[in-house]
BALOBA-1460 file (C-alpha; in Angstrom, 3 decimals):
// residues 297
<rec num="1" residu="m" x="116.622" y="128.956" z="125.020"/>
<rec num="2" residu="r" x="117.548" y="125.561" z="124.892"/>
<rec num="3" residu="t" x="117.543" y="125.259" z="128.501"/>
<rec num="4" residu="l" x="114.566" y="127.801" z="129.063"/>
<rec num="5" residu="v" x="112.712" y="125.077" z="126.592"/>
<rec num="6" residu="l" x="113.690" y="122.087" z="128.802"/>
<rec num="7" residu="i" x="112.761" y="124.052" z="132.094"/>
<rec num="8" residu="l" x="108.729" y="124.628" z="130.863"/>
<rec num="9" residu="t" x="108.632" y="121.295" z="129.892"/>
<rec num="10" residu="f" x="109.713" y="119.612" z="133.151"/>
<rec num="11" residu="v" x="107.555" y="122.066" z="134.170"/>
<rec num="12" residu="a" x="104.345" y="121.036" z="132.079"/>
<rec num="13" residu="l" x="104.970" y="117.527" z="132.838"/>
<rec num="14" residu="m" x="105.007" y="117.844" z="136.985"/>
<rec num="15" residu="s" x="102.299" y="119.363" z="137.476"/>
<rec num="16" residu="a" x="100.399" y="116.390" z="134.676"/>
<rec num="17" residu="a" x="97.624" y="114.884" z="136.523"/>
<rec num="18" residu="p" x="93.459" y="114.914" z="136.331"/>
<rec num="19" residu="r" x="92.344" y="118.096" z="136.976"/>
<rec num="20" residu="v" x="90.291" y="117.668" z="140.989"/>
<rec num="21" residu="d" x="88.223" y="119.393" z="142.563"/>
<rec num="22" residu="n" x="90.075" y="120.920" z="145.314"/>
<rec num="23" residu="v" x="86.712" y="120.004" z="147.918"/>
<rec num="24" residu="l" x="85.931" y="116.626" z="146.627"/>
<rec num="25" residu="e" x="89.553" y="115.481" z="146.543"/>
<rec num="26" residu="k" x="89.321" y="115.929" z="150.267"/>
<rec num="27" residu="m" x="85.722" y="113.874" z="150.417"/>
<rec num="28" residu="v" x="87.786" y="110.588" z="149.592"/>
<rec num="29" residu="p" x="87.321" y="107.623" z="151.664"/>
<rec num="30" residu="p" x="90.478" y="105.987" z="153.455"/>
<rec num="31" residu="g" x="91.099" y="102.553" z="151.225"/>
<rec num="32" residu="a" x="89.400" y="104.731" z="147.991"/>
<rec num="33" residu="t" x="90.714" y="101.860" z="145.035"/>
<rec num="34" residu="a" x="88.923" y="103.611" z="142.040"/>
<rec num="35" residu="l" x="88.741" y="107.719" z="141.407"/>
<rec num="36" residu="t" x="86.346" y="108.628" z="138.576"/>
<rec num="37" residu="g" x="86.113" y="112.736" z="137.451"/>
<rec num="38" residu="v" x="83.535" y="114.331" z="135.256"/>
<rec num="39" residu="h" x="83.698" y="117.887" z="134.290"/>
<rec num="40" residu="l" x="79.973" y="118.252" z="134.333"/>
<rec num="41" residu="d" x="80.291" y="122.253" z="133.628"/>
<rec num="42" residu="q" x="82.078" y="121.120" z="129.981"/>
<rec num="43" residu="v" x="81.152" y="117.674" z="129.654"/>
<rec num="44" residu="k" x="76.940" y="118.391" z="130.137"/>
<rec num="45" residu="q" x="77.402" y="120.743" z="126.523"/>
<rec num="46" residu="t" x="78.161" y="117.467" z="124.475"/>
<rec num="47" residu="e" x="76.354" y="115.272" z="122.671"/>
<rec num="48" residu="m" x="77.949" y="112.189" z="124.289"/>
<rec num="49" residu="f" x="76.750" y="113.243" z="127.126"/>
<rec num="50" residu="r" x="72.688" y="111.606" z="127.169"/>
<rec num="51" residu="r" x="74.215" y="108.748" z="125.691"/>
<rec num="52" residu="i" x="77.486" y="107.848" z="128.429"/>
<rec num="53" residu="l" x="77.174" y="109.793" z="131.258"/>
<rec num="54" residu="p" x="73.130" y="108.964" z="132.809"/>
<rec num="55" residu="p" x="74.082" y="105.624" z="134.280"/>
<rec num="56" residu="l" x="76.676" y="107.348" z="136.579"/>
<rec num="57" residu="l" x="74.062" y="110.048" z="137.563"/>
<rec num="58" residu="a" x="71.520" y="106.713" z="138.786"/>
<rec num="59" residu="p" x="72.080" y="107.936" z="142.500"/>
<rec num="60" residu="l" x="70.889" y="111.213" z="142.303"/>
<rec num="61" residu="d" x="67.595" y="110.110" z="140.988"/>
<rec num="62" residu="t" x="66.168" y="109.727" z="144.764"/>
<rec num="63" residu="l" x="67.292" y="112.984" z="145.388"/>
<rec num="64" residu="a" x="65.833" y="114.596" z="141.986"/>
<rec num="65" residu="r" x="62.478" y="112.583" z="143.215"/>
<rec num="66" residu="v" x="62.411" y="113.507" z="146.726"/>
<rec num="67" residu="s" x="63.606" y="117.040" z="146.992"/>
<rec num="68" residu="g" x="61.222" y="118.117" z="144.183"/>
<rec num="69" residu="g" x="62.828" y="120.435" z="141.304"/>
<rec num="70" residu="f" x="66.466" y="119.089" z="141.632"/>
<rec num="71" residu="d" x="67.813" y="118.201" z="138.213"/>
<rec num="72" residu="a" x="71.352" y="116.388" z="137.981"/>
<rec num="73" residu="r" x="71.980" y="117.067" z="134.603"/>
<rec num="74" residu="r" x="71.207" y="120.855" z="134.901"/>
<rec num="75" residu="d" x="72.715" y="121.496" z="138.758"/>
<rec num="76" residu="l" x="75.440" y="119.819" z="139.477"/>
<rec num="77" residu="q" x="79.067" y="120.886" z="138.322"/>
<rec num="78" residu="e" x="81.616" y="118.512" z="139.063"/>
<rec num="79" residu="a" x="81.396" y="114.585" z="140.501"/>
<rec num="80" residu="l" x="84.174" y="112.828" z="141.364"/>
<rec num="81" residu="y" x="83.007" y="109.144" z="142.102"/>
<rec num="82" residu="a" x="85.264" y="106.908" z="144.537"/>
<rec num="83" residu="g" x="85.208" y="103.214" z="144.989"/>
<rec num="84" residu="t" x="85.582" y="101.268" z="148.070"/>
<rec num="85" residu="p" x="85.814" y="97.810" z="149.150"/>
<rec num="86" residu="s" x="82.499" y="97.889" z="150.815"/>
<rec num="87" residu="g" x="80.775" y="100.549" z="148.146"/>
<rec num="88" residu="g" x="81.029" y="103.774" z="146.187"/>
<rec num="89" residu="v" x="80.437" y="107.391" z="146.655"/>
<rec num="90" residu="l" x="79.510" y="110.038" z="144.184"/>
<rec num="91" residu="l" x="81.094" y="113.429" z="144.995"/>
<rec num="92" residu="t" x="79.055" y="116.782" z="143.846"/>
<rec num="93" residu="r" x="79.367" y="119.911" z="143.904"/>
<rec num="94" residu="g" x="76.305" y="122.072" z="142.572"/>
<rec num="95" residu="a" x="73.714" y="123.400" z="143.775"/>
<rec num="96" residu="f" x="71.359" y="121.354" z="146.046"/>
<rec num="97" residu="p" x="67.873" y="121.715" z="147.834"/>
<rec num="98" residu="a" x="68.064" y="123.902" z="150.831"/>
<rec num="99" residu="k" x="65.016" y="122.201" z="152.523"/>
<rec num="100" residu="q" x="65.380" y="118.972" z="154.193"/>
<rec num="101" residu="t" x="62.299" y="118.360" z="156.781"/>
<rec num="102" residu="q" x="60.360" y="117.496" z="153.933"/>
<rec num="103" residu="w" x="61.881" y="114.188" z="153.375"/>
<rec num="104" residu="k" x="59.514" y="112.475" z="155.856"/>
<rec num="105" residu="e" x="59.503" y="109.399" z="153.289"/>
<rec num="106" residu="l" x="63.222" y="108.325" z="154.145"/>
<rec num="107" residu="q" x="65.408" y="106.958" z="157.259"/>
<rec num="108" residu="h" x="66.886" y="109.446" z="158.759"/>
<rec num="109" residu="r" x="70.407" y="109.631" z="160.957"/>
<rec num="110" residu="r" x="72.946" y="112.097" z="162.811"/>
<rec num="111" residu="h" x="76.541" y="111.170" z="161.889"/>
<rec num="112" residu="g" x="78.228" y="114.008" z="163.696"/>
<rec num="113" residu="q" x="77.347" y="117.138" z="162.098"/>
<rec num="114" residu="y" x="75.368" y="115.880" z="159.373"/>
<rec num="115" residu="d" x="72.054" y="114.745" z="157.940"/>
<rec num="116" residu="v" x="72.196" y="111.630" z="156.452"/>
<rec num="117" residu="w" x="69.004" y="109.797" z="154.788"/>
<rec num="118" residu="i" x="68.640" y="106.815" z="153.269"/>
<rec num="119" residu="s" x="66.759" y="105.272" z="150.979"/>
<rec num="120" residu="g" x="67.082" y="101.483" z="150.632"/>
<rec num="121" residu="r" x="70.770" y="101.001" z="150.359"/>
<rec num="122" residu="l" x="71.071" y="104.057" z="149.012"/>
<rec num="123" residu="a" x="72.221" y="106.965" z="151.335"/>
<rec num="124" residu="f" x="73.271" y="110.898" z="150.779"/>
<rec num="125" residu="c" x="74.160" y="114.128" z="152.107"/>
<rec num="126" residu="i" x="73.471" y="117.663" z="151.601"/>
<rec num="127" residu="l" x="76.408" y="119.070" z="153.470"/>
<rec num="128" residu="d" x="75.918" y="122.519" z="152.598"/>
<rec num="129" residu="a" x="73.853" y="124.577" z="149.319"/>
<rec num="130" residu="t" x="76.999" y="123.557" z="146.902"/>
<rec num="131" residu="l" x="78.306" y="119.919" z="148.557"/>
<rec num="132" residu="a" x="76.299" y="116.471" z="148.300"/>
<rec num="133" residu="a" x="77.278" y="112.905" z="148.688"/>
<rec num="134" residu="v" x="75.536" y="110.211" z="147.353"/>
<rec num="135" residu="g" x="75.991" y="106.358" z="147.392"/>
<rec num="136" residu="d" x="76.437" y="103.273" z="149.757"/>
<rec num="137" residu="p" x="75.570" y="104.593" z="153.186"/>
<rec num="138" residu="r" x="79.253" y="103.112" z="154.515"/>
<rec num="139" residu="a" x="81.386" y="104.581" z="152.182"/>
<rec num="140" residu="v" x="79.078" y="108.493" z="152.289"/>
<rec num="141" residu="e" x="80.092" y="108.227" z="155.998"/>
<rec num="142" residu="a" x="83.953" y="108.028" z="155.125"/>
<rec num="143" residu="a" x="83.669" y="110.410" z="152.942"/>
<rec num="144" residu="l" x="82.169" y="112.645" z="155.723"/>
<rec num="145" residu="d" x="84.755" y="111.312" z="158.370"/>
<rec num="146" residu="e" x="87.363" y="112.477" z="156.055"/>
<rec num="147" residu="w" x="85.585" y="115.903" z="154.937"/>
<rec num="148" residu="t" x="85.818" y="116.357" z="158.975"/>
<rec num="149" residu="s" x="89.031" y="114.774" z="160.046"/>
<rec num="150" residu="g" x="91.328" y="118.064" z="158.898"/>
<rec num="151" residu="t" x="93.636" y="115.423" z="156.740"/>
<rec num="152" residu="h" x="92.568" y="115.241" z="153.425"/>
<rec num="153" residu="l" x="95.112" y="112.697" z="151.913"/>
<rec num="154" residu="a" x="92.854" y="109.617" z="151.007"/>
<rec num="155" residu="a" x="93.674" y="110.172" z="147.428"/>
<rec num="156" residu="q" x="96.510" y="111.218" z="147.015"/>
<rec num="157" residu="s" x="98.218" y="107.602" z="146.457"/>
<rec num="158" residu="l" x="95.534" y="106.983" z="143.863"/>
<rec num="159" residu="l" x="96.320" y="110.715" z="141.864"/>
<rec num="160" residu="a" x="99.477" y="109.939" z="141.815"/>
<rec num="161" residu="k" x="98.765" y="106.881" z="139.643"/>
<rec num="162" residu="a" x="97.341" y="108.806" z="137.197"/>
<rec num="163" residu="s" x="99.732" y="111.461" z="137.035"/>
<rec num="164" residu="l" x="99.416" y="111.014" z="132.872"/>
<rec num="165" residu="v" x="96.182" y="111.927" z="132.741"/>
<rec num="166" residu="d" x="95.387" y="115.277" z="130.373"/>
<rec num="167" residu="p" x="94.530" y="117.631" z="132.882"/>
<rec num="168" residu="q" x="92.001" y="119.117" z="130.326"/>
<rec num="169" residu="s" x="90.250" y="115.560" z="130.291"/>
<rec num="170" residu="q" x="86.389" y="115.844" z="130.497"/>
<rec num="171" residu="l" x="85.947" y="112.381" z="131.686"/>
<rec num="172" residu="w" x="88.832" y="110.393" z="133.681"/>
<rec num="173" residu="g" x="89.552" y="107.482" z="135.749"/>
<rec num="174" residu="v" x="92.637" y="105.594" z="137.853"/>
<rec num="175" residu="s" x="92.201" y="102.673" z="139.661"/>
<rec num="176" residu="t" x="94.284" y="99.911" z="141.618"/>
<rec num="177" residu="d" x="91.881" y="97.275" z="140.138"/>
<rec num="178" residu="l" x="90.809" y="98.146" z="136.698"/>
<rec num="179" residu="a" x="89.149" y="95.653" z="135.648"/>
<rec num="180" residu="s" x="86.340" y="96.510" z="137.840"/>
<rec num="181" residu="l" x="86.493" y="100.249" z="137.720"/>
<rec num="182" residu="a" x="86.136" y="98.945" z="133.606"/>
<rec num="183" residu="g" x="82.726" y="97.277" z="134.597"/>
<rec num="184" residu="d" x="81.098" y="100.251" z="135.965"/>
<rec num="185" residu="i" x="82.384" y="102.537" z="133.245"/>
<rec num="186" residu="v" x="82.692" y="100.039" z="130.432"/>
<rec num="187" residu="p" x="79.246" y="98.842" z="128.847"/>
<rec num="188" residu="g" x="79.278" y="94.875" z="129.257"/>
<rec num="189" residu="q" x="78.124" y="92.128" z="126.820"/>
<rec num="190" residu="n" x="74.867" y="93.268" z="125.332"/>
<rec num="191" residu="e" x="72.922" y="90.922" z="123.123"/>
<rec num="192" residu="n" x="75.794" y="90.988" z="120.177"/>
<rec num="193" residu="g" x="77.916" y="88.931" z="122.208"/>
<rec num="194" residu="f" x="80.267" y="91.965" z="122.419"/>
<rec num="195" residu="d" x="81.693" y="92.170" z="126.558"/>
<rec num="196" residu="f" x="84.630" y="94.865" z="127.009"/>
<rec num="197" residu="a" x="84.842" y="94.842" z="130.206"/>
<rec num="198" residu="k" x="85.370" y="90.737" z="129.968"/>
<rec num="199" residu="a" x="88.804" y="91.797" z="128.358"/>
<rec num="200" residu="l" x="89.964" y="93.761" z="130.567"/>
<rec num="201" residu="r" x="90.066" y="92.085" z="133.869"/>
<rec num="202" residu="s" x="93.477" y="90.136" z="133.938"/>
<rec num="203" residu="l" x="94.603" y="94.235" z="134.243"/>
<rec num="204" residu="g" x="95.679" y="95.626" z="137.554"/>
<rec num="205" residu="e" x="96.342" y="99.351" z="138.110"/>
<rec num="206" residu="g" x="95.519" y="101.924" z="135.078"/>
<rec num="207" residu="w" x="93.781" y="104.681" z="134.318"/>
<rec num="208" residu="f" x="91.863" y="106.194" z="131.569"/>
<rec num="209" residu="q" x="91.339" y="109.940" z="130.073"/>
<rec num="210" residu="a" x="88.234" y="110.529" z="127.718"/>
<rec num="211" residu="d" x="87.085" y="113.879" z="125.387"/>
<rec num="212" residu="l" x="84.054" y="113.682" z="124.584"/>
<rec num="213" residu="s" x="83.511" y="117.002" z="122.529"/>
<rec num="214" residu="s" x="83.122" y="116.000" z="119.254"/>
<rec num="215" residu="g" x="82.821" y="112.222" z="119.481"/>
<rec num="216" residu="i" x="85.254" y="109.900" z="121.386"/>
<rec num="217" residu="r" x="88.724" y="110.593" z="121.802"/>
<rec num="218" residu="l" x="89.641" y="107.457" z="124.717"/>
<rec num="219" residu="e" x="92.872" y="106.563" z="126.137"/>
<rec num="220" residu="i" x="92.694" y="103.327" z="128.249"/>
<rec num="221" residu="h" x="95.945" y="102.256" z="130.046"/>
<rec num="222" residu="g" x="96.202" y="99.138" z="131.780"/>
<rec num="223" residu="v" x="99.247" y="97.216" z="133.503"/>
<rec num="224" residu="a" x="98.753" y="93.519" z="133.797"/>
<rec num="225" residu="a" x="100.544" y="90.821" z="136.274"/>
<rec num="226" residu="s" x="103.132" y="89.619" z="133.392"/>
<rec num="227" residu="e" x="103.942" y="89.943" z="129.741"/>
<rec num="228" residu="a" x="102.035" y="87.265" z="128.938"/>
<rec num="229" residu="d" x="99.273" y="88.476" z="130.720"/>
<rec num="230" residu="a" x="99.353" y="91.638" z="128.648"/>
<rec num="231" residu="a" x="99.404" y="89.997" z="125.691"/>
<rec num="232" residu="n" x="96.701" y="88.097" z="126.019"/>
<rec num="233" residu="v" x="94.453" y="91.181" z="127.044"/>
<rec num="234" residu="r" x="96.020" y="92.746" z="123.237"/>
<rec num="235" residu="s" x="94.618" y="89.708" z="121.918"/>
<rec num="236" residu="a" x="91.165" y="89.732" z="122.983"/>
<rec num="237" residu="l" x="90.658" y="93.575" z="122.505"/>
<rec num="238" residu="r" x="92.648" y="93.164" z="119.122"/>
<rec num="239" residu="g" x="90.004" y="90.734" z="118.572"/>
<rec num="240" residu="l" x="86.901" y="92.183" z="119.332"/>
<rec num="241" residu="v" x="87.959" y="94.275" z="117.153"/>
<rec num="242" residu="g" x="88.063" y="91.988" z="114.536"/>
<rec num="243" residu="l" x="84.721" y="90.882" z="115.776"/>
<rec num="244" residu="g" x="83.017" y="94.041" z="114.994"/>
<rec num="245" residu="r" x="84.726" y="94.557" z="111.809"/>
<rec num="246" residu="l" x="82.904" y="90.943" z="110.747"/>
<rec num="247" residu="n" x="79.710" y="92.357" z="112.492"/>
<rec num="248" residu="v" x="79.521" y="95.298" z="110.112"/>
<rec num="249" residu="p" x="76.000" y="94.948" z="108.517"/>
<rec num="250" residu="e" x="75.964" y="95.362" z="104.561"/>
<rec num="251" residu="g" x="75.941" y="98.062" z="103.006"/>
<rec num="252" residu="q" x="77.450" y="100.424" z="105.767"/>
<rec num="253" residu="p" x="80.795" y="100.541" z="104.758"/>
<rec num="254" residu="e" x="81.338" y="103.458" z="106.811"/>
<rec num="255" residu="l" x="81.514" y="101.385" z="110.318"/>
<rec num="256" residu="l" x="84.267" y="99.779" z="109.194"/>
<rec num="257" residu="r" x="86.085" y="103.449" z="109.774"/>
<rec num="258" residu="i" x="84.636" y="102.714" z="113.785"/>
<rec num="259" residu="f" x="87.399" y="99.437" z="114.154"/>
<rec num="260" residu="d" x="90.353" y="100.791" z="112.051"/>
<rec num="261" residu="g" x="90.459" y="103.283" z="114.420"/>
<rec num="262" residu="i" x="90.982" y="101.593" z="117.113"/>
<rec num="263" residu="v" x="94.880" y="100.684" z="117.890"/>
<rec num="264" residu="v" x="95.887" y="98.436" z="120.587"/>
<rec num="265" residu="e" x="99.311" y="98.321" z="122.087"/>
<rec num="266" residu="q" x="101.137" y="96.784" z="124.150"/>
<rec num="267" residu="k" x="104.535" y="97.819" z="126.025"/>
<rec num="268" residu="g" x="106.030" y="95.049" z="128.335"/>
<rec num="269" residu="r" x="103.013" y="94.822" z="131.219"/>
<rec num="270" residu="s" x="101.543" y="97.859" z="129.574"/>
<rec num="271" residu="v" x="98.564" y="97.875" z="127.264"/>
<rec num="272" residu="i" x="97.129" y="100.840" z="125.954"/>
<rec num="273" residu="l" x="93.724" y="101.155" z="123.919"/>
<rec num="274" residu="r" x="93.703" y="104.749" z="121.708"/>
<rec num="275" residu="t" x="90.640" y="105.679" z="119.470"/>
<rec num="276" residu="d" x="89.931" y="109.029" z="117.912"/>
<rec num="277" residu="m" x="86.342" y="109.335" z="115.847"/>
<rec num="278" residu="p" x="84.189" y="111.674" z="114.917"/>
<rec num="279" residu="q" x="80.404" y="112.126" z="116.129"/>
<rec num="280" residu="n" x="78.712" y="110.813" z="113.830"/>
<rec num="281" residu="l" x="80.827" y="107.238" z="114.169"/>
<rec num="282" residu="a" x="80.502" y="107.847" z="117.643"/>
<rec num="283" residu="d" x="77.189" y="107.793" z="117.649"/>
<rec num="284" residu="k" x="77.497" y="104.259" z="115.087"/>
<rec num="285" residu="l" x="79.654" y="102.837" z="117.668"/>
<rec num="286" residu="m" x="76.981" y="103.582" z="120.801"/>
<rec num="287" residu="g" x="73.917" y="102.119" z="118.669"/>
<rec num="288" residu="i" x="75.880" y="98.729" z="118.074"/>
<rec num="289" residu="f" x="78.179" y="98.483" z="121.498"/>
<rec num="290" residu="g" x="75.912" y="100.365" z="123.914"/>
<rec num="291" residu="p" x="73.277" y="98.773" z="126.102"/>
<rec num="292" residu="d" x="70.910" y="98.658" z="124.041"/>
<rec num="293" residu="g" x="73.123" y="96.534" z="121.079"/>
<rec num="294" residu="g" x="71.530" y="98.590" z="118.397"/>
<rec num="295" residu="r" x="67.805" y="98.451" z="118.935"/>
<rec num="296" residu="q" x="66.037" y="101.551" z="117.634"/>
<rec num="297" residu="n" x="63.706" y="103.213" z="120.006"/>
């Protein structure tokens, strides 16, 4: 029995990795430095969807505008963002409009067998009724080249760095430059002076995972160049947590639970941040640290 348990444990550990759409994975451009996956079929049912994900889907607003009827929040099922040195591309699965001849207001060019439509600095391509790419024009074309190349190996090195990500995570990311990834995902400085992204800039490669089904269950793992740098990041993050506690308004002691639940650890060159908070506290956190800086509508 003990042998069987060890075998099953080994298999589980070997298979642990982000759950990546097997089609979108084949479109990741060579040279990608970051991947962020969103299982929209799961996460768009959650309260946090309307708070966190709209900025990630903003590149699709042009497609929604010109297509008439396409709604990214309704029609998308899976999204994989690939960041490259030249720009990013959002690779998506869903239900896309078939009529493209009406987009006369957009610049059009042919790339291989595909039509690429350009609006300003943004390009998009609908490969078929269920597959589309949108983002920096060079990154979109690189994704199309990878898709037609038949090799489909560009994502493998990044995915190998995320072997500890829970396959059931609704939102996850991995990067060779965690600070850049944090700049896209983690809110920057708001009018209250809080800046989580800045505290992560000393980190190199890393990964994160989040479960938004009932609040925020988040883990961020980063690796610094040295133990001293890791200690500085740990101290900065703990300092921000302490600053947050000091800024809790009088008469709202329940907000202290937000900061009491944030754990920052250091293990050698690694820094780990964990938090698990219920929905009511997650809403309050977004009100303090979110882009609105606590302003009420």
